[in-house]
C-alpha positions as CSV (number, residue, x, y, z in Angstrom):
1,X,-95.9,184.5,155.6
2,X,-96.9,185.3,152.0
3,X,-100.1,183.5,151.4
4,X,-101.7,182.3,148.1
5,X,-104.0,185.2,147.7
6,X,-103.0,188.5,146.0
7,X,-99.3,189.0,146.0
8,X,-98.4,192.3,147.6
9,X,-95.2,192.7,145.4
10,X,-97.3,192.2,142.3
11,X,-100.1,194.5,143.3
12,X,-98.4,197.4,145.0
13,X,-97.6,199.4,141.9
14,X,-100.3,198.1,139.6
15,X,-102.0,201.5,139.3
16,X,-98.9,203.1,137.9
17,X,-97.6,201.3,134.8
18,X,-94.2,202.9,134.7
19,X,-93.6,202.4,138.5
20,X,-95.1,198.9,138.2
21,X,-92.6,197.8,135.5
22,X,-89.6,199.4,137.2
23,X,-90.4,198.1,140.6
24,X,-90.9,194.5,139.4
25,X,-87.6,194.6,137.5
26,X,-85.7,196.1,140.5
27,X,-87.2,193.5,142.9
28,X,-86.5,190.6,140.6
29,X,-90.2,189.8,140.3
30,X,-90.5,190.2,136.6
31,X,-88.3,189.5,133.6
32,X,-87.8,192.1,131.0
33,X,-90.3,190.1,128.9
34,X,-93.2,188.3,130.4
35,X,-95.7,188.5,133.2
36,X,-95.0,189.2,136.9
37,X,-93.5,186.3,138.9
38,X,-95.1,186.1,142.4
39,X,-92.2,183.9,143.5
40,X,-92.7,184.6,147.2
41,X,-96.3,183.5,147.2
42,X,-97.1,180.6,149.6
43,X,-93.7,180.9,151.3
44,X,-92.3,182.0,154.7
45,X,-90.3,185.1,153.8
46,X,-86.8,185.3,155.4
47,X,-85.1,188.7,155.5
48,X,-81.4,189.2,155.8
49,X,-80.7,192.4,157.6
50,X,-77.6,194.5,157.9
51,X,-77.8,197.5,160.3
52,X,-81.5,197.3,160.2
53,X,-81.8,197.3,156.4
54,X,-83.0,194.3,154.5
55,X,-80.3,193.4,151.9
56,X,-81.6,190.0,150.8
57,X,-85.0,188.3,150.8
58,X,-85.6,184.6,150.5
59,X,-88.7,182.5,150.7
60,X,-89.1,179.0,152.2
61,X,-91.7,177.0,150.3
62,X,-94.0,174.9,152.6
63,X,-94.7,171.4,151.3
64,X,-92.9,171.6,148.0
65,X,-93.3,168.9,145.4
66,X,-90.2,166.6,145.2
67,X,-89.2,168.3,141.9
68,X,-89.6,171.8,143.3
69,X,-87.0,174.0,145.0
70,X,-87.5,174.5,148.7
71,X,-86.1,178.0,148.7
72,X,-86.8,180.9,146.3
73,X,-85.2,184.3,146.1
74,X,-85.8,187.3,143.9
75,X,-82.9,188.0,141.7
76,X,-83.2,191.7,141.1
77,X,-80.8,194.3,142.5
78,X,-83.2,195.3,145.2
79,X,-83.0,192.0,147.1
80,X,-80.2,190.1,145.5
81,X,-77.7,191.5,148.0
82,X,-74.7,193.6,147.0
83,X,-72.3,191.8,149.4
84,X,-72.5,188.2,150.7
85,X,-74.0,188.2,154.1
86,X,-74.7,185.5,156.7
87,X,-78.2,185.0,157.9
88,X,-78.2,186.5,161.5
89,X,-74.9,188.2,160.6
90,X,-75.3,190.5,163.6
91,X,-74.7,187.6,165.9
92,X,-71.0,187.7,165.0
93,X,-70.5,191.0,166.8
94,X,-68.4,190.8,170.0
95,X,-68.5,186.9,169.9
96,X,-65.3,184.9,169.9
97,X,-66.9,181.6,168.8
98,X,-69.9,180.8,166.5
99,X,-71.7,177.9,165.0
100,X,-71.9,177.9,161.2
101,X,-74.6,175.9,159.6
102,X,-76.6,175.8,156.3
103,X,-80.2,177.0,156.2
104,X,-81.9,179.9,157.8
105,X,-84.4,178.0,159.9
106,X,-81.8,175.8,161.4
107,X,-79.7,178.9,162.4
108,X,-82.8,180.6,163.7
109,X,-83.7,177.7,166.0
110,X,-80.1,177.6,167.3
111,X,-80.0,181.4,167.7
112,X,-83.2,181.3,169.8
113,X,-81.6,178.6,172.1
114,X,-78.6,180.9,172.5
115,X,-80.7,183.9,173.3
116,X,-82.6,181.8,175.9
117,X,-79.3,180.8,177.6
118,X,-79.7,177.1,176.6
119,X,-76.8,177.1,174.1
120,X,-73.3,178.4,174.7
121,X,-72.9,179.6,171.1
122,X,-74.6,181.9,168.6
123,X,-75.3,180.6,165.2
124,X,-75.1,182.0,161.6
125,X,-76.0,180.4,158.3
126,X,-75.2,180.4,154.7
127,X,-78.0,180.0,152.1
128,X,-76.2,177.0,150.5
129,X,-74.1,174.3,152.0
130,X,-71.1,174.9,149.8
131,X,-71.5,178.7,149.7
132,X,-68.6,180.4,151.6
133,X,-67.2,183.2,149.5
134,X,-64.2,185.4,150.6
135,X,-66.4,188.1,152.3
136,X,-68.0,185.6,154.6
137,X,-64.6,184.0,155.4
138,X,-63.3,187.5,156.2
139,X,-66.3,188.1,158.6
140,X,-65.2,185.0,160.6
141,X,-61.6,186.2,161.1
142,X,-60.4,185.9,164.6
143,X,-63.2,183.6,165.7
144,X,-63.5,179.9,166.6
145,X,-65.9,178.4,164.1
146,X,-67.9,175.3,164.8
147,X,-69.2,173.6,161.7
148,X,-72.6,172.0,162.2
149,X,-73.9,170.3,159.0
150,X,-76.5,167.6,158.5
151,X,-75.3,164.1,159.5
152,X,-76.8,161.6,157.0
153,X,-75.6,158.5,155.0
154,X,-74.0,159.1,151.7
155,X,-76.3,158.7,148.7
156,X,-75.9,155.6,146.6
157,X,-72.7,155.7,144.6
158,X,-71.2,158.5,146.6
159,X,-68.4,158.2,149.2
160,X,-69.4,161.3,151.2
161,X,-72.6,162.9,152.2
162,X,-73.2,166.6,151.4
163,X,-72.4,167.5,155.1
164,X,-69.1,165.6,155.0
165,X,-68.1,167.3,151.7
166,X,-69.0,170.7,153.2
167,X,-66.9,170.0,156.3
168,X,-63.9,169.1,154.1
169,X,-64.3,172.0,151.7
170,X,-65.4,174.8,154.0
171,X,-63.1,173.6,156.8
172,X,-60.2,173.8,154.4
173,X,-61.1,177.3,153.2
174,X,-61.4,178.6,156.8
175,X,-58.2,176.8,157.9
176,X,-56.3,178.3,154.9
177,X,-57.5,181.7,156.0
178,X,-56.0,181.2,159.5
179,X,-59.4,180.6,161.2
180,X,-59.7,178.0,163.9
181,X,-62.3,175.3,163.1
182,X,-64.0,172.6,165.0
183,X,-66.7,170.2,163.9
184,X,-69.9,169.4,165.7
185,X,-70.8,165.8,164.7
186,X,-74.5,165.5,165.4
187,X,-75.2,162.0,166.8
188,X,-77.1,159.8,164.3
189,X,-78.7,156.7,165.8
190,X,-78.3,153.5,163.8
191,X,-80.8,153.3,161.0
192,X,-81.6,157.0,161.1
193,X,-81.8,158.8,157.8
194,X,-80.6,162.2,158.7
195,X,-80.0,164.3,161.8
196,X,-79.8,168.1,161.4
197,X,-79.4,171.0,163.8
198,X,-83.2,171.3,164.0
199,X,-83.8,167.8,165.3
200,X,-80.8,168.1,167.6
201,X,-82.4,171.1,169.2
202,X,-85.8,169.5,169.4
203,X,-84.3,166.6,171.3
204,X,-83.2,169.3,173.8
205,X,-79.5,168.4,173.5
206,X,-78.2,171.7,172.3
207,X,-76.8,172.4,175.8
208,X,-74.4,169.5,175.4
209,X,-72.3,171.6,173.1
210,X,-70.9,173.3,176.1
């Protein structure tokens, strides 16, 4: 948790002007012109790790205003990530099947259920619902992939919900790459606005995936 007090990224190198400027630019916390950007302040920080090294850092804003982004990420080379990586990428190792969802906190909840033996499948996530570039598809080669996106009504004037579009688009990408795909349709009661993997788990129904 990065609170709303002094920002560690913005204070760490303040005593050394040259290191201060270089570190901010590298970390994506300062533009080449302008003041430091404490963009991870008041967020839950979410590290992406590969072999124990943080390769990407994102922040989840708590209680954002309707017009504000829920997720923030430094854009500099230090934390931008040189190669696309799933959140919880290590869960793919030695597993023949995996749940693919969107959003780190959803994947973390599902991953905890798997570690506790209450879910038959590990879970990984992308940072965006339509984000599935070739390196991530390659990482899923040889696995059975279960797509688990939000189940919600389409918005007014649209034929499909974001989850339905993601199933069609990402499912086609995986199928074209020779990867077996199944869809987990999260049950949505009549009148419910949205059901996501989080609420499915909170209802203690994750074991029904078996």
